C-alpha angles and dihedrals in degrees: 000000000000120000117213114207122205111245092236092052091045090055091049090049091051090049091052092047091051090048091052091051091051092049090052091052097061098048086050090067092048092047090052092056090043093052094048091051092044092048093050093048092045092053092047091049093048090049088050094052092049093047094046088052090053102036095045099043094096096047090043091057091048092049103040109003090248125097094215104050096103091043091052091053090048090049090053092050091047089054091052089046091053089053088052089050092050091051093048091050093048105043123071119268086236089065090071093040093056090053098043096108092045093050092048098050091040090057091045088054090052091049089054091048090054089063095050110104110249095020104065119068117229128209128167093353095307127106104204107132143068114214114224101179108287092352126082118205120204106204094191089070091054090046093057090056095042095047093050093052091046095048093046089053093046094049093046093052091048096044092123092054099047092111088067107071090203091068100038115024103030098054092046092050089048093056090041090052091052096051098038091045091056090046091050090053091063081051107246111146095167096058089043090057091049092050093048095048091045091054092047089053090052091047090052092049089051091060105261114154113268092226091057092048090048090055091048090049091050090052090051091049090051091052090049091048091052090048091054092046094050096044114076094204094052092043090054090051091053090048092050090049088059095045116002091173089074088078107007096163099048127017094009094045098102092047093050098042094048089056090046089054094050091047092050091053095058115175102322104022135233095275136265111309095009098103115133100194092063088070090085098288094104114045115224094009090159095053126026095010102040088115089066090054088050088053093049097046099037102024129221091315091059094044091049090050089059091048092050091049090055090046089053089049089054094048096048090045091056089047092051090050091051091054097044116135096228142012095260092054091046092053091047092052092048091050096048092046092049093046096052095039096048092046093051091046093051094048095048092043091054092050093052091042099247090126137011120280112271101176099237123141127243106253114253092357112060121079112262135115105210093046094048094050094046094044094051091046090052090051087052089058090049090051090050091053089048091053093055107045125172092255088063093061096083091051091050091048091051091051093050092049094056 
């Protein structure tokens, strides 16, 4: 049976089909950025799980009698982080924006609790965790995320007043001072540096003059320098960075053994599970110095692969920020990209002795529950922004008008 379509209806049908094709075209661009980001983070996370399994096997046996106990905990935290990522991808960006103030002051409250005697958990002279039974929560990781969302919202709402530094720069620096001050009191200089550079990147993206931000950055660097000079432990780390062979078996041990691991790895590495420094020679080989174990087991090629993956993460993050549908989303994307990229840079630079040790983990790779959950949730936000670029706004408006 042949169906005859009226010419007017046929024209309308052709118009609808063309509109549908156009609508499919725009999400395709967003999906491409999303898939690249998701692929990079997936590979980094898989590398992390494999390397935690290898690097922590010795300490796991000593702690529990089983070589996989640390790996099992990391696998659990990764699963929780993937749930956080799925939530961040699914819910509206405005969901986080409406709760920005609550998240910020909630995380500030947790940072204060860490400093309360009997509440905060201390290890190696630093009080950075709250023990909740078998789980240790690190509030500074939550504070990074909460402060970023809050500042992005603040700068977006005050976009028309950014030329007046009293409305843009001063309030942001006040909140930054509150959070970074509490983190410094733990003490946690590495996380403080990440938070400050992340906020400076967001302020720059919001349109603040580069000269003003340079002055603010110089002031922050002066405060950090004074903190190092006045803290014996930090001062010793800086001294060992300059010449670790002054005390190669104590304070310079991590600097020396990380370089030994990288040298042992050569170009192609010793093979998975065959690291020697993880046998107690390199302290915290499964956390802050896991990049050294990667270099020993997979060589310079494996280490450079990780570096290139983080470089790809930075590039795709900048691209997603440039395509964001609104100012708030753009500032969020810039902040997340700066946070993860700077943290990776600082960790790797410390391992290869390009900067002093700061004690921060390598994102997605180092052992650590709070960091893994927060990092994956932040990536979920970045994926959400990538899925709804500015170029998709006309298509959405056209759909709503029909």
